[in-house]
Structure formats: structure tokens, C-alpha cells
N, C-alpha and C positions, 0 to 999 in steps of 0.2 A: 777036367774041370779047370777053369781059369782061376788064377790067383786074383786076390783083390787088387793088386798093383796093375795087373794086365787089364782088368776091367776098368780101372780108373783111367788108364791111358786111352781107352777107347771111348770114354765119355765125351760128348760133344759140347759140353759147357752149358747146355740147357737141361741137364739132368737125364738125357737120353743116351743110350749106348749105341755105338756104331760097330760094324764089323771091323776087324783089324785093317783090312785093305782100305775101307772108307776113311778111317782115322789117319792112315798113312797118306792118302791122297790129300786130305784136308791139311795135314802138316806140310806137305810138299807145296801146296798152293799158298799156304801161309808164309813159307820161306820166300817164295817168288814175290809175293805181295810186299813182304817186309823189305826185301832187297830193292825192289823197284821203287817203292815209295821213299825209302831212305835215300836213294840216288836222286830222286826228284827234289826232296827237301834239301839235300846237300847242295845241289846245283842252284836252287833258289836262294841259298844263303851266300854262295860264292860268287855267282855271276850277276852282273848288273848290265843288262842290255840297254841299248840306246832307246830313247823314247819313241823314235820313228824306226820301224823295221827296215833293214837294208835288204833283206831277202824275204819275199812273201812265200810262205810254205803252204798256205791254205789254198786248196784247189778251187773252192767256190770264189774266193776273193780274186784269185789269179784270172779266173774266167769272166767274172762279172764286174770286178772292181768294187764290189760291195762286201761288207764284213759278214761273216757267219756268226752264230752265237758264241763260238769259241775263240774268235779272233781277239788277240791281245792277251790271251790267257797265260802264255809263257812270260811275257813282261809283267803281268799282274802277279803271277806266282813269285817272280823274283822280287818284286816290290814288297810283297807280303813277307818274304824271307828276310827282308831288311827292315821289317816293322813299319812299312809305309802304306798304311791302309788307304788313305785318300788317293794316293798315286795308283794303287792297285784297282780301286773302284773306277778311276778314270780310264784305265786300260780295258777293264771288263767288270761290269757291275756285279756279275755273278761269281767272280773269283773268290771272295771270302767264304761263300757257302761251299764251293767245291774244295777249297783248301781245308776247311774245317772237316768236311766229309773224308778227305784223305787222311787227316790226323786220326779220326775215329777208326778208319780202316787199318791204319798202321798200328794203333793200339790193339785192335782185335787180332791182327796177325801176330804181333809180339806176344799176346796172351796165349795164342794157340801154340806157337813155337815153344814158349817157356812152360806150357802146361799149367797156366794160371786159370783154372776153370771158372772161378768166381768172377774174375775180371772179364774173361771171355763171355760169360753169361750176361754181365752188365753191359758190355759193348754190343752184344747181340740185341739187347732190348732197345738200343738206339737206332737200329736199322729201320728205315721208313716202311710203313705199311703201304698197301695199294693206293689208298686215298692220298697219302703224302707223296707217293711217287707220281701220281697223276697231277697233283698240284705243282710239283717241281717241273714236270713236262710242260704244263701250261705256262708256267713262269718263264721257262726257256723260250718257248714259242713267242710269247709276248715280248720278251727282250729282243728276239730276232726281228720282229716287226718294227719295234722302236728303232733298232739299229738301221734297218733298211730304209725306213721313212726319214729318220733324223740324220742318217749318215754318221753315226757315232763310230 
């Protein structure tokens, strides 16, 4: 029989228990997420790229000369890292929403790694449902059409 401590370690934050291997995989993924997002946030605070890109990394833009929905996101994240919201929106209007979702994902990963089950459960409640996901997808597609037509 498992001890109470072992059972708590396997709790997923939503009050449900996982097998030890599932909890281990979840913690591993949380570590990867935490490290990756921490690197993104650190780079966004340290780096200040030029307003006009010197190298185009986007394959869609390289082939068509038109921006994709994600074009300008790196510059926008760096602007947000420096507290420049208006500049970030200029680079990519969706960047504040994505940056905020990265902050929520970072909080969830940190809560998982640190075994803060109540915080993890609270962050899990912030995850979008299917309707919100579809709304976000439509928003991204509308943004892309606006960019293609308007040349933003």
C-alpha cells in the first residue's frame, strides 16, 4: 500500500491521481517547459532586435514576401520583455496574448515542478476550452488575412 506522501506526489493538481510513471512524465515535461520558457523570457529581456529584421527566418515570408501570423513575434516578445506594449503590438498584434499564455504555462510548469498542487489546479482552470480554442484559431486566421491584405 502506498504512503500518503507517495499518493500526494502522484496527484495531478485537479484532485485526481496518476500512476507514478504518468506523474514522472508530467514533471519531466514541466521541467522542459519551465526551462524553455525561462530561456524565452530571459532572451526577451536581454535582447533588443532592430525594428526591421536583417534576416528573414519565416519560410512563408521568404517564399511569398508576405507575413505569416507569427511574423514579428520575436521582436514583439523582446519589446514586451522591455515593457513596450505599443511597440510589441506594432510588430504583431497577437503577441501580448501569446506572451500572457506563456506566462500562464510557465506558472503551471513551476507549480508542477515544485509540487504546488493548489497553484497547479488554479492554473489548469485557466486553460482554454474547445470554444475558446476555436475563437483563438479564428482570431489568428482573421489576423493573417488582415496582414495579407493590408501588408502589415
